[in-house]
N, CA, C and O atoms as a MOPAC input file, in Angstrom:
PM7 MOZYME 1SCF
protein

 N     92.96600 1  -133.31500 1  -198.78500 1
 C     94.36300 1  -132.66600 1  -197.73700 1
 C     93.90800 1  -132.18600 1  -197.00100 1
 O     93.36500 1  -132.40700 1  -195.91800 1
 N     94.35200 1  -130.73300 1  -198.21200 1
 C     94.54900 1  -129.25900 1  -197.59100 1
 C     93.11800 1  -129.10900 1  -196.41400 1
 O     93.24400 1  -128.49000 1  -195.35800 1
 N     91.65200 1  -129.86400 1  -196.87500 1
 C     90.47500 1  -128.90400 1  -196.21300 1
 C     90.71500 1  -129.47200 1  -194.60400 1
 O     90.56700 1  -128.96100 1  -193.49400 1
 N     91.02300 1  -130.38800 1  -194.94400 1
 C     91.47400 1  -131.49100 1  -193.47500 1
 C     92.27400 1  -130.75400 1  -192.69500 1
 O     91.83700 1  -130.68300 1  -191.54600 1
 N     93.69800 1  -129.93600 1  -192.95000 1
 C     94.57000 1  -128.26800 1  -192.55100 1
 C     93.60700 1  -127.73300 1  -192.01500 1
 O     93.39600 1  -127.76800 1  -190.80300 1
 N     92.60100 1  -126.93000 1  -193.20800 1
 C     92.49900 1  -125.80300 1  -192.79500 1
 C     90.74900 1  -125.96500 1  -192.46200 1
 O     90.17000 1  -125.23400 1  -191.65800 1
 N     90.14800 1  -126.94200 1  -193.16200 1
 C     89.18100 1  -127.44600 1  -192.46900 1
 C     87.81200 1  -126.03600 1  -193.96900 1
 O     88.33400 1  -125.00800 1  -194.40200 1
 N     86.51900 1  -126.35000 1  -194.32900 1
 C     85.60100 1  -125.86200 1  -194.91700 1
 C     85.45600 1  -124.86300 1  -195.64100 1
 O     84.33900 1  -124.35500 1  -195.73400 1
 N     86.39800 1  -124.41200 1  -196.23300 1
 C     86.73700 1  -123.01000 1  -197.04600 1
 C     86.12700 1  -122.32300 1  -198.09000 1
 O     85.32700 1  -121.38800 1  -198.11000 1
 N     86.73300 1  -123.05700 1  -199.04700 1
 C     86.30900 1  -122.16200 1  -200.32400 1
 C     86.26800 1  -123.63200 1  -200.84300 1
 O     87.06400 1  -124.52200 1  -200.54400 1
 N     85.31000 1  -123.71400 1  -201.58500 1
 C     85.26200 1  -124.92400 1  -202.72400 1
 C     86.39400 1  -125.17400 1  -203.00700 1
 O     87.42500 1  -124.53100 1  -203.20100 1
 N     85.85300 1  -126.99700 1  -203.01100 1
 C     86.75300 1  -127.84300 1  -203.97600 1
 C     87.02200 1  -128.10000 1  -204.90600 1
 O     85.97800 1  -128.61800 1  -205.30100 1
 N     87.75700 1  -128.16600 1  -205.76800 1
 C     87.45600 1  -128.66300 1  -207.65000 1
 C     86.46500 1  -129.97900 1  -207.59300 1
 O     85.66300 1  -130.23200 1  -208.49300 1
 N     86.67500 1  -130.97500 1  -206.12300 1
 C     86.15300 1  -131.72000 1  -206.46100 1
 C     85.02900 1  -131.84000 1  -205.00700 1
 O     85.39900 1  -131.80100 1  -203.83300 1
 N     84.22000 1  -131.92700 1  -205.28600 1
 C     83.30600 1  -131.45800 1  -203.88500 1
 C     83.12600 1  -132.56900 1  -202.17600 1
 O     83.03600 1  -132.33200 1  -200.97100 1
 N     83.15700 1  -133.92600 1  -203.17200 1
 C     83.55600 1  -135.11800 1  -202.30000 1
 C     84.65900 1  -134.83600 1  -201.24500 1
 O     84.49300 1  -135.21400 1  -200.08500 1
 N     85.77700 1  -134.18200 1  -201.62600 1
 C     87.03900 1  -133.67000 1  -200.73000 1
 C     86.80300 1  -133.05000 1  -200.18500 1
 O     87.55500 1  -132.92500 1  -199.21800 1
 N     85.34600 1  -131.90200 1  -200.26700 1
 C     85.29600 1  -131.28800 1  -199.05300 1
 C     84.32500 1  -131.97200 1  -198.30800 1
 O     83.76800 1  -131.19900 1  -197.52900 1
 N     83.92400 1  -133.07200 1  -198.24800 1
 C     83.13300 1  -133.50200 1  -197.16200 1
 C     83.89900 1  -134.43400 1  -196.91300 1
 O     84.05000 1  -134.35200 1  -195.69400 1
 N     84.74600 1  -135.64200 1  -197.43100 1
 C     85.20800 1  -135.56300 1  -196.18900 1
 C     86.92600 1  -134.95800 1  -195.57900 1
 O     87.68900 1  -135.74800 1  -195.02300 1
 N     87.21000 1  -133.83800 1  -195.75300 1
 C     86.71600 1  -133.04700 1  -194.69900 1
 C     86.12900 1  -132.81100 1  -194.12500 1
 O     86.20900 1  -132.91700 1  -192.90100 1
 N     85.43800 1  -132.46700 1  -194.63000 1
 C     83.83500 1  -132.21300 1  -192.98100 1
 C     83.16200 1  -132.76000 1  -192.44000 1
 O     82.18500 1  -132.42100 1  -191.77300 1
 N     84.02900 1  -134.62500 1  -192.86900 1
 C     83.48900 1  -135.14600 1  -192.06100 1
 C     82.01400 1  -135.58900 1  -191.00400 1
 O     81.23300 1  -136.32100 1  -191.61100 1
 N     81.67700 1  -135.31500 1  -189.88300 1
 C     80.53500 1  -135.60100 1  -188.69700 1
 C     80.56700 1  -133.97600 1  -188.83200 1
 O     79.50600 1  -133.90800 1  -188.21200 1
 N     80.80900 1  -132.85700 1  -189.05500 1
 C     80.59800 1  -131.21100 1  -188.86900 1
 C     78.84300 1  -131.21600 1  -189.11000 1
 O     77.93100 1  -132.03600 1  -189.00300 1
 N     78.86900 1  -130.97500 1  -189.17500 1
 C     77.04700 1  -130.14700 1  -189.13700 1
 C     77.01200 1  -128.86900 1  -189.68900 1
 O     76.12100 1  -128.29900 1  -190.31900 1
 N     78.61700 1  -128.35500 1  -189.20000 1
 C     78.57300 1  -126.59400 1  -189.66700 1
 C     79.50300 1  -126.56700 1  -191.14200 1
 O     79.19000 1  -125.88500 1  -192.11800 1
 N     80.58200 1  -127.37100 1  -191.07400 1
 C     81.50100 1  -127.86500 1  -192.34400 1
 C     80.19000 1  -128.12900 1  -192.83100 1
 O     80.05900 1  -127.22400 1  -193.65600 1
 N     79.23400 1  -128.72700 1  -192.84800 1
 C     78.17700 1  -129.74500 1  -193.89500 1
 C     77.17000 1  -128.66700 1  -194.83200 1
 O     76.72000 1  -128.26700 1  -195.90500 1
 N     77.24200 1  -128.63300 1  -193.89500 1
 C     76.26800 1  -127.04300 1  -194.53200 1
 C     77.17500 1  -125.89900 1  -195.24500 1
 O     76.87200 1  -125.51300 1  -196.37400 1
 N     78.03300 1  -125.49100 1  -194.71800 1
 C     79.13200 1  -124.05600 1  -195.75900 1
 C     78.99500 1  -125.03600 1  -197.03000 1
 O     78.29000 1  -124.56200 1  -197.92000 1
 N     79.60300 1  -126.47500 1  -197.31900 1
 C     79.14500 1  -127.00000 1  -198.70300 1
 C     77.77800 1  -126.94800 1  -198.86100 1
 O     77.89200 1  -126.64100 1  -200.04800 1
 N     76.96200 1  -126.96900 1  -198.75400 1
 C     76.04100 1  -127.05400 1  -198.87900 1
 C     75.12300 1  -126.29900 1  -199.27000 1
 O     74.04100 1  -126.68400 1  -199.71300 1
 N     75.79400 1  -124.15800 1  -199.01900 1
 C     75.66500 1  -123.32400 1  -199.55400 1
 C     76.51500 1  -123.11600 1  -200.40300 1
 O     76.05100 1  -122.34800 1  -201.24500 1
 N     77.87700 1  -123.50400 1  -200.69600 1
 C     78.84900 1  -123.68700 1  -201.78000 1
 C     77.61400 1  -123.67600 1  -202.74400 1
 O     76.96300 1  -122.69700 1  -203.10900 1
 N     77.44500 1  -124.99300 1  -203.06900 1
 C     76.56800 1  -125.87600 1  -204.20900 1
 C     75.65200 1  -124.90300 1  -204.07100 1
 O     76.06200 1  -124.04900 1  -204.85700 1
 N     74.86400 1  -124.56800 1  -203.66900 1
 C     73.74200 1  -123.38700 1  -203.83100 1
 C     73.79000 1  -121.98500 1  -204.19500 1
 O     73.01200 1  -121.18600 1  -204.71700 1
 N     75.05700 1  -121.95800 1  -203.70600 1
 C     75.48000 1  -120.10100 1  -204.02900 1
 C     76.97000 1  -119.88400 1  -204.68000 1
 O     77.49200 1  -118.84700 1  -205.09300 1
 N     77.38000 1  -120.98000 1  -204.63700 1
 C     78.90300 1  -120.55300 1  -205.47900 1
 C     78.96100 1  -119.91900 1  -207.35400 1
 O     77.99300 1  -120.53700 1  -207.79600 1
 N     79.25000 1  -119.49900 1  -207.97300 1
 C     79.35400 1  -119.23300 1  -209.52100 1
 C     80.26100 1  -119.75400 1  -209.85500 1
 O     81.17300 1  -120.12800 1  -209.11800 1
 N     80.17900 1  -119.91700 1  -211.32200 1
 C     82.00600 1  -119.21500 1  -212.39700 1
 C     81.87500 1  -118.19000 1  -212.22500 1
 O     80.72200 1  -118.03100 1  -211.82300 1
 N     82.55200 1  -116.99400 1  -212.29700 1
 C     82.55300 1  -116.37000 1  -213.26400 1
 C     82.95900 1  -116.16800 1  -213.93500 1
 O     83.59200 1  -117.20300 1  -214.13700 1
 N     83.40900 1  -115.02100 1  -215.25600 1
 C     84.21100 1  -114.84500 1  -216.04300 1
 C     84.82900 1  -114.47600 1  -215.67100 1
 O     84.66800 1  -113.79700 1  -214.65700 1
 N     86.56700 1  -114.77200 1  -216.53700 1
 C     87.55200 1  -114.69500 1  -216.29200 1
 C     88.26600 1  -114.47800 1  -217.57500 1
 O     88.19700 1  -115.17200 1  -218.59000 1
 N     89.02500 1  -113.30800 1  -217.34800 1
 C     89.89500 1  -112.58300 1  -218.67900 1
 C     90.67100 1  -113.05400 1  -218.68400 1
 O     91.45700 1  -112.24200 1  -218.19500 1
 N     91.09400 1  -113.72900 1  -218.84800 1
 C     92.08300 1  -115.16300 1  -218.93300 1
 C     92.28700 1  -115.70700 1  -219.91500 1
 O     93.22700 1  -115.81600 1  -220.70200 1
 N     90.72800 1  -116.26500 1  -219.76400 1
 C     90.21900 1  -116.71100 1  -220.78300 1
 C     89.71700 1  -116.46200 1  -221.75300 1
 O     89.56500 1  -117.35100 1  -222.59100 1
 N     89.33100 1  -115.30700 1  -221.96000 1
 C     88.86900 1  -114.11800 1  -223.56200 1
 C     90.36000 1  -114.29100 1  -224.11200 1
 O     90.63500 1  -115.00600 1  -225.07500 1
 N     91.55300 1  -113.33100 1  -223.16800 1
 C     92.60600 1  -112.71000 1  -224.02300 1
 C     93.39700 1  -113.07300 1  -222.83900 1
 O     93.42800 1  -112.53200 1  -221.73400 1
 N     94.06000 1  -114.14300 1  -223.31000 1
 C     95.49600 1  -114.48800 1  -222.37200 1
 C     96.50600 1  -113.22300 1  -221.97300 1
 O     97.20000 1  -112.89000 1  -221.01200 1
 N     96.23300 1  -112.82200 1  -223.03400 1
 C     97.58400 1  -111.79300 1  -222.71600 1
 C     97.21000 1  -110.69700 1  -221.43300 1
 O     97.97300 1  -109.82100 1  -221.02600 1
 N     96.17300 1  -110.91400 1  -221.04000 1
 C     95.14900 1  -110.31700 1  -219.55100 1
 C     96.63000 1  -110.34600 1  -218.12800 1
 O     97.00300 1  -109.67600 1  -217.16500 1
 N     97.18500 1  -112.20200 1  -219.24300 1
 C     97.60700 1  -112.58800 1  -217.65100 1
 C     98.24200 1  -111.33600 1  -216.99700 1
 O     98.13700 1  -110.87900 1  -215.85900 1
 N     99.17000 1  -110.79500 1  -218.45600 1
 C    100.06900 1  -109.58500 1  -217.97100 1
 C     99.34800 1  -109.09100 1  -217.30900 1
 O     99.81200 1  -109.27500 1  -216.18300 1
 N     97.94500 1  -108.22700 1  -217.17100 1
 C     97.71300 1  -106.96200 1  -216.55000 1
 C     97.45400 1  -107.81200 1  -214.41100 1
 O     97.49000 1  -106.95600 1  -213.52700 1
 N     97.31100 1  -108.82400 1  -214.10000 1
 C     97.32500 1  -109.37600 1  -213.08700 1
 C     98.67000 1  -109.37000 1  -213.03000 1
 O     98.90600 1  -108.71100 1  -212.01700 1
 N     99.93400 1  -109.78200 1  -213.61000 1
 C    101.19000 1  -109.48800 1  -213.18400 1
 C    101.50100 1  -107.61200 1  -212.75700 1
 O    102.42200 1  -107.20100 1  -212.05100 1
 N    100.92800 1  -107.15800 1  -213.11900 1
 C    101.01800 1  -105.21100 1  -212.91300 1
 C    100.53300 1  -105.37600 1  -212.00500 1
 O    101.41400 1  -105.38400 1  -211.14600 1
 N     99.09300 1  -105.61800 1  -211.33500 1
 C     97.97700 1  -105.10000 1  -210.48400 1
 C     99.31100 1  -104.96100 1  -208.82300 1
 O     99.98100 1  -105.89400 1  -208.38000 1
 N     99.29200 1  -104.10800 1  -208.51000 1
 C     99.62400 1  -103.68900 1  -207.11200 1
 C     98.20500 1  -103.60700 1  -206.01800 1
 O     97.68800 1  -102.58800 1  -206.47500 1
 N     97.61200 1  -103.89100 1  -205.28500 1
 C     97.45100 1  -103.37900 1  -204.22700 1
 C     96.91200 1  -102.52900 1  -203.77800 1
 O     97.60100 1  -101.78800 1  -203.07800 1
 N     95.47000 1  -102.19800 1  -203.93000 1
 C     95.12400 1  -101.09400 1  -203.24500 1
 C     95.20300 1  -100.96900 1  -201.89800 1
 O     94.99900 1  -102.04500 1  -201.33500 1
 N     95.50400 1   -99.71700 1  -200.89100 1
 C     95.29000 1   -99.94900 1  -199.94400 1
 C     94.91000 1   -99.21200 1  -199.26900 1
 O     95.69900 1   -98.27000 1  -199.35500 1
 N     93.68100 1   -98.82500 1  -198.14600 1
 C     93.46700 1   -99.57800 1  -197.89500 1
 C     92.72900 1  -100.91900 1  -198.29800 1
 O     91.74600 1  -100.86400 1  -197.55900 1
 N     92.67400 1  -101.46400 1  -198.63600 1
 C     92.15100 1  -102.88000 1  -199.03100 1
 C     90.64100 1  -103.61300 1  -198.64200 1
 O     90.02700 1  -103.20600 1  -197.65500 1
 N     90.40000 1  -104.09800 1  -199.01400 1
 C     88.20100 1  -104.31100 1  -199.04500 1
 C     88.11700 1  -104.52000 1  -197.87100 1
 O     87.38500 1  -103.78700 1  -197.20500 1
 N     88.73400 1  -105.42900 1  -197.33800 1
 C     88.98300 1  -106.09000 1  -195.82500 1
 C     88.85200 1  -105.18200 1  -194.68400 1
 O     88.09300 1  -105.20600 1  -193.71500 1
 N     89.94100 1  -104.23700 1  -195.10000 1
 C     90.25800 1  -103.20800 1  -194.48600 1
 C     89.51500 1  -102.19000 1  -194.25100 1
 O     89.29800 1  -101.66500 1  -193.15900 1
 N     89.14900 1  -101.92200 1  -195.19600 1
 C     87.52300 1  -100.67400 1  -195.55000 1
 C     86.24700 1  -101.36500 1  -194.79200 1
 O     85.67700 1  -100.64400 1  -193.97300 1
 N     85.88300 1  -102.31800 1  -194.93000 1
 C     84.75200 1  -103.03100 1  -193.95500 1
 C     84.86500 1  -103.29100 1  -192.64900 1
 O     83.91600 1  -103.22500 1  -191.86800 1
 N     86.96900 1  -103.85200 1  -192.08100 1
 C     86.67800 1  -103.46200 1  -190.94200 1
 C     86.42400 1  -102.06300 1  -190.16500 1
 O     86.10200 1  -101.93500 1  -188.98300 1
 N     86.60600 1  -101.24900 1  -190.93300 1
 C     86.77300 1   -99.86400 1  -190.47800 1
 C     85.60900 1   -99.57800 1  -190.32400 1
 O     85.27100 1   -98.98900 1  -189.29700 1
 N     84.57000 1   -99.95800 1  -191.41900 1
 C     83.37500 1   -99.50800 1  -190.68800 1
 C     83.05900 1  -100.35100 1  -190.10400 1
 O     82.23700 1   -99.54600 1  -189.66400 1
 N     82.84400 1  -101.27400 1  -189.58000 1
 C     81.44600 1  -101.46400 1  -188.07900 1
 C     82.85700 1  -101.85400 1  -186.93600 1
 O     82.68000 1  -102.62400 1  -185.99200 1
 N     84.01500 1  -101.29300 1  -187.16600 1
 C     84.61800 1  -100.73900 1  -185.71700 1
 C     84.31800 1   -99.25300 1  -185.56200 1
 O     84.91100 1   -98.63500 1  -184.67800 1
 N     83.12900 1   -98.40700 1  -186.63600 1
 C     83.22300 1   -97.16500 1  -186.66700 1
 C     84.02800 1   -95.82600 1  -186.86300 1
 O     83.75200 1   -94.63900 1  -186.69200 1
 N     85.24300 1   -96.58100 1  -187.33400 1
 C     86.60400 1   -96.18100 1  -187.85400 1
 C     85.57500 1   -95.03900 1  -188.98600 1
 O     85.31800 1   -93.84200 1  -188.86100 1
 N     85.30900 1   -95.71500 1  -189.71300 1
 C     84.42700 1   -95.30200 1  -191.58700 1
 C     83.53600 1   -94.70600 1  -190.90600 1
 O     83.40000 1   -95.07400 1  -189.73900 1
 N     82.95400 1   -93.97300 1  -191.25800 1
 C     81.74700 1   -93.39000 1  -190.67100 1
 C     81.14700 1   -93.31100 1  -192.50500 1
 O     80.23900 1   -94.05600 1  -192.87500 1
 N     81.66200 1   -92.54800 1  -193.24100 1
 C     80.73000 1   -92.52300 1  -194.33100 1
 C     81.23200 1   -93.60400 1  -195.44100 1
 O     82.25800 1   -93.61500 1  -196.12100 1
 N     80.23200 1   -94.42800 1  -195.38000 1
 C     80.70900 1   -95.86100 1  -195.73300 1
 C     80.23700 1   -95.75100 1  -197.57300 1
 O     80.78700 1   -96.51000 1  -198.37100 1
 N     79.52400 1   -95.05500 1  -197.89000 1
 C     79.27500 1   -94.46500 1  -199.51000 1
 C     80.67000 1   -94.73500 1  -200.00300 1
 O     81.37300 1   -95.58200 1  -200.55500 1
 N     80.66300 1   -92.90000 1  -199.21900 1
 C     82.28800 1   -92.47700 1  -199.64700 1
 C     83.21700 1   -93.46900 1  -199.73900 1
 O     83.58800 1   -93.90400 1  -200.82900 1
 N     83.76000 1   -93.99600 1  -198.35300 1
 C     84.63500 1   -95.23200 1  -198.40500 1
 C     84.52500 1   -96.07800 1  -200.05200 1
 O     85.16300 1   -95.94200 1  -201.09600 1
 N     83.21700 1   -97.10600 1  -199.57300 1
 C     83.41900 1   -97.56700 1  -200.75900 1
 C     83.93100 1   -97.54700 1  -202.76300 1
 O     84.49700 1   -98.31900 1  -203.53700 1
 N     83.27800 1   -96.12600 1  -202.83200 1
 C     83.61900 1   -95.44900 1  -204.00500 1
 C     85.13100 1   -95.16400 1  -203.78400 1
 O     85.86400 1   -95.33800 1  -204.75800 1
 N     85.61000 1   -94.80000 1  -202.76600 1
 C     87.31900 1   -94.26400 1  -202.54600 1
 C     87.38600 1   -95.66200 1  -203.29700 1
 O     87.49600 1   -95.60100 1  -204.52100 1
 N     87.31000 1   -97.40800 1  -202.46600 1
 C     87.60700 1   -97.90600 1  -203.55800 1
 C     88.03900 1   -98.54500 1  -204.17100 1
 O     89.00800 1   -99.23400 1  -204.48700 1
 N     86.57500 1   -98.02300 1  -204.43000 1
 C     86.05700 1   -98.52400 1  -206.47400 1
 C     87.00000 1   -97.72800 1  -207.36400 1
 O     87.56400 1   -98.38500 1  -208.24000 1
 N     87.24700 1   -96.54200 1  -207.30000 1
 C     87.87800 1   -95.76700 1  -207.39800 1
 C     88.98100 1   -96.23500 1  -208.14400 1
 O     89.20900 1   -96.42800 1  -209.33800 1
 N     89.84800 1   -96.40900 1  -206.64700 1
 C     91.35900 1   -96.65400 1  -206.81200 1
 C     91.91900 1   -97.40400 1  -207.33300 1
 O     93.04700 1   -97.34000 1  -207.82200 1
 N     90.50600 1   -99.00000 1  -207.25700 1
 C     91.10700 1   -99.91500 1  -207.83200 1
 C     90.84200 1   -99.79600 1  -209.42500 1
 O     91.45000 1  -100.40400 1  -210.30700 1
 N     89.35500 1   -98.48600 1  -209.64400 1
 C     89.51300 1   -98.91300 1  -211.15300 1
 C     91.01800 1   -98.23400 1  -211.85000 1
 O     91.57800 1   -98.73200 1  -212.82600 1
 N     91.62400 1   -96.70600 1  -210.93200 1
 C     93.06400 1   -96.49100 1  -211.62900 1
 C     93.32700 1   -97.80700 1  -211.87100 1
 O     93.24500 1   -98.41900 1  -212.93600 1
 N     93.76600 1   -98.32600 1  -210.40300 1
 C     94.85300 1   -99.28400 1  -211.08000 1
 C     94.36800 1  -100.20300 1  -211.06700 1
 O     94.49000 1  -100.92800 1  -210.08000 1
 N     93.51200 1  -100.63100 1  -212.28300 1
 C     93.30900 1  -100.74800 1  -213.37300 1
 C     94.11200 1  -100.60000 1  -214.63700 1
 O     94.99000 1  -101.12600 1  -215.32100 1
 N     93.33100 1   -99.62200 1  -214.54700 1
 C     94.01400 1   -98.72900 1  -215.81400 1
 C     95.33200 1   -98.53900 1  -215.94400 1
 O     95.77600 1   -98.21900 1  -217.04600 1
 N     96.07600 1   -98.68300 1  -214.97800 1
 C     97.57200 1   -98.49000 1  -214.34500 1
 C     98.03100 1   -99.58800 1  -214.80000 1
 O     99.25300 1   -99.49700 1  -214.92700 1
 N     97.62000 1  -100.62400 1  -215.11900 1
 C     97.92400 1  -101.96600 1  -214.90100 1
 C     97.66600 1  -102.08400 1  -216.55600 1
 O     98.73800 1  -102.38800 1  -217.07900 1
 N     96.85500 1  -101.97800 1  -217.31100 1
 C     96.85900 1  -102.06300 1  -218.04000 1
 C     97.52300 1  -101.99200 1  -218.97600 1
 O     97.95700 1  -102.78100 1  -219.81400 1
 N     97.62300 1  -100.22600 1  -218.64500 1
 C     98.48200 1   -99.54000 1  -219.56700 1
 C     99.70200 1  -100.11000 1  -219.44600 1
 O    100.38100 1  -100.08700 1  -220.47200 1
 N    100.23700 1  -100.68000 1  -218.36600 1
 C    102.06700 1  -101.17700 1  -217.70000 1
 C    101.90000 1  -102.59100 1  -218.95400 1
 O    102.62400 1  -102.77600 1  -219.93200 1
 N    100.64100 1  -103.47600 1  -218.47700 1
 C    101.03700 1  -104.35300 1  -219.34300 1
 C    100.96100 1  -104.53600 1  -221.22400 1
 O    101.04100 1  -105.58800 1  -221.85800 1
 N    100.76400 1  -102.96700 1  -221.82100 1
 C    100.87000 1  -103.16700 1  -223.52700 1
 C    102.02500 1  -102.34500 1  -222.91100 1
 O    102.89500 1  -103.19200 1  -223.11300 1
 N    102.57300 1  -101.51000 1  -222.41600 1
 C    103.98500 1  -101.05800 1  -222.24000 1
 C    104.91700 1  -102.43400 1  -222.37700 1
 O    106.08100 1  -102.31700 1  -222.76000 1
 N    104.15400 1  -104.24100 1  -221.92600 1
 C    105.75500 1  -105.13900 1  -221.60200 1
 C    104.86800 1  -105.97900 1  -223.10900 1
 O    105.00100 1  -107.18800 1  -223.29900 1
 N    103.99700 1  -105.07600 1  -224.05100 1
 C    103.87800 1  -105.29700 1  -225.21300 1
 C    102.60600 1  -107.26900 1  -225.23000 1
 O    102.46100 1  -108.24800 1  -225.96200 1
 N    102.02500 1  -106.69700 1  -223.81600 1
 C    100.68700 1  -107.59800 1  -223.81400 1
 C     99.37400 1  -106.47900 1  -224.63400 1
 O     99.03700 1  -105.32300 1  -224.37900 1
 N     98.82100 1  -107.63900 1  -225.85400 1
 C     97.80300 1  -106.83100 1  -226.72800 1
 C     96.75500 1  -106.72800 1  -225.74700 1
 O     95.81000 1  -107.42700 1  -226.11400 1
 N     96.48200 1  -106.04000 1  -224.44400 1
 C     94.73400 1  -105.84000 1  -224.03200 1
 C     94.72100 1  -104.31800 1  -223.95500 1
 O     95.54200 1  -103.40500 1  -224.04400 1
 N     92.95200 1  -104.51400 1  -223.67800 1
 C     91.97400 1  -103.38300 1  -223.40800 1
 C     91.54100 1  -103.55500 1  -222.36900 1
 O     91.49700 1  -104.62200 1  -221.75600 1
 N     91.06800 1  -102.25700 1  -221.95100 1
 C     89.64300 1  -102.15900 1  -220.66100 1
 C     88.81500 1  -103.26800 1  -221.87400 1
 O     88.22300 1  -104.15300 1  -221.25600 1
 N     88.75100 1  -103.32400 1  -222.47700 1
 C     87.42200 1  -104.68100 1  -223.10400 1
 C     87.36400 1  -105.57900 1  -222.64700 1
 O     86.33500 1  -106.18200 1  -222.34200 1
 N     88.61700 1  -105.94700 1  -222.45800 1
 C     89.20700 1  -107.30200 1  -222.23900 1
 C     88.34900 1  -108.01300 1  -220.91100 1
 O     88.23900 1  -109.18000 1  -220.53500 1
 N     87.83300 1  -106.77700 1  -220.43100 1
 C     87.53500 1  -107.34800 1  -218.78000 1
 C     85.92000 1  -106.57900 1  -218.34700 1
 O     85.51000 1  -106.02600 1  -217.32700 1
 N     85.24700 1  -106.91100 1  -219.83000 1
 C     83.84300 1  -106.02100 1  -219.22800 1
 C     83.19400 1  -107.86700 1  -220.17300 1
 O     83.62300 1  -108.46400 1  -221.16000 1
 N     82.52500 1  -108.03500 1  -219.61000 1
 C     81.49500 1  -108.98800 1  -219.61800 1
 C     79.83700 1  -108.78900 1  -219.82400 1
 O     78.96400 1  -109.24100 1  -219.08300 1
 N     79.68100 1  -108.11800 1  -220.83800 1
 C     77.99100 1  -107.60400 1  -220.14300 1
 C     76.99700 1  -108.07400 1  -220.16500 1
 O     75.86600 1  -107.66600 1  -219.90100 1
 N     77.74500 1  -109.79000 1  -220.78500 1
 C     76.98000 1  -111.45900 1  -220.56600 1
 C     76.74600 1  -111.89500 1  -219.83800 1
 O     76.35300 1  -113.05400 1  -219.97300 1
 N     76.80100 1  -111.40100 1  -218.74000 1
 C     77.19100 1  -112.07000 1  -217.57700 1
 C     75.99700 1  -111.85100 1  -216.69500 1
 O     75.79500 1  -110.69700 1  -216.31600 1
 N     75.07200 1  -112.92900 1  -216.26900 1
 C     74.30200 1  -113.12400 1  -214.93300 1
 C     75.21100 1  -113.64600 1  -213.87000 1
 O     76.01100 1  -114.42000 1  -214.39500 1
 N     75.39100 1  -113.54100 1  -212.69500 1
 C     75.48600 1  -114.17400 1  -211.01600 1
 C     75.48600 1  -114.83400 1  -210.96400 1
 O     76.32300 1  -115.68400 1  -210.66000 1
 N     74.14800 1  -114.82400 1  -211.34200 1
 C     73.82200 1  -115.83800 1  -211.13000 1
 C     73.71300 1  -117.35200 1  -211.79500 1
 O     72.68400 1  -117.97800 1  -211.54400 1
 N     74.40800 1  -117.78000 1  -212.37100 1
 C     74.64700 1  -118.11600 1  -213.39000 1
 C     76.09900 1  -119.25000 1  -213.36600 1
 O     76.93100 1  -118.65700 1  -212.68000 1
 N     76.49600 1  -120.13900 1  -213.67400 1
 C     78.07700 1  -121.23700 1  -214.56900 1
 C     78.21600 1  -119.49200 1  -215.07200 1
 O     77.27500 1  -118.76900 1  -214.74600 1
 N     79.62900 1  -118.73600 1  -216.01300 1
 C     79.68100 1  -117.98900 1  -216.70500 1
 C     79.98200 1  -119.52700 1  -217.71300 1
 O     79.93800 1  -120.66400 1  -217.24300 1
 N     80.28100 1  -119.18400 1  -219.16000 1
 C     80.08800 1  -121.45100 1  -220.22600 1
 C     81.38500 1  -120.74300 1  -221.05900 1
 O     82.05600 1  -119.71500 1  -220.97300 1
 N     81.32800 1  -121.68400 1  -221.73100 1
 C     81.92600 1  -121.36900 1  -223.09200 1
 C     81.21900 1  -120.57200 1  -223.92300 1
 O     81.53700 1  -119.59200 1  -224.59600 1
 N     80.29000 1  -121.11000 1  -223.77400 1
 C     79.33800 1  -120.17700 1  -224.91300 1
 C     78.93500 1  -118.69000 1  -224.71900 1
 O     78.76200 1  -117.88100 1  -225.62900 1
 N     78.78900 1  -118.41700 1  -223.13400 1
 C     79.21200 1  -116.66400 1  -223.01800 1
 C     80.22600 1  -116.41900 1  -223.69800 1
 O     80.17500 1  -115.64600 1  -224.65500 1
 N     81.34400 1  -117.04300 1  -223.31800 1
 C     82.20600 1  -116.27800 1  -224.22100 1
 C     82.46400 1  -116.69700 1  -225.72400 1
 O     83.36800 1  -116.15000 1  -226.35500 1
 N     81.84000 1  -117.45700 1  -226.16700 1
 C     81.65200 1  -117.11500 1  -227.45600 1
 C     81.05000 1  -116.09600 1  -227.84700 1
 O     81.29700 1  -115.17800 1  -228.62900 1
 N     79.90900 1  -116.49500 1  -226.94400 1
 C     78.74000 1  -114.65400 1  -228.00300 1
 C     79.62100 1  -113.82100 1  -227.59900 1
 O     79.02300 1  -112.84800 1  -228.05800 1
 N     80.62900 1  -113.31900 1  -227.08300 1
 C     80.42100 1  -112.26300 1  -226.99700 1
 C     81.56100 1  -111.35300 1  -227.85400 1
 O     81.48300 1  -110.12400 1  -227.87000 1

């Protein structure tokens, strides 16, 4: 029902629901096809260590965010693309470190290592076996 309201966007839990929402729209059908081909299940720190949920509760959005930064690059307001992206990465790294510390102070048993998935291959779904191999 949500896909019928907003259109084909994020992949649905049940792809057939997206197909119904796409109806006869060939562009929407192509989006669903691309989702099936390209979208992969990424690792989730909360699966590895449920205490990381507290870190996500502590995170404060970094400004400017990714979307605003990209808009600035396209509009020409940001000329140093490499510097802007590095600045964004550095800001998010600092925010994650701050949120981990805040979560630890709140009693969560978390470390930065909980967010490292050295065995992640973005070209395939991350599975239970991958978590077990950590």
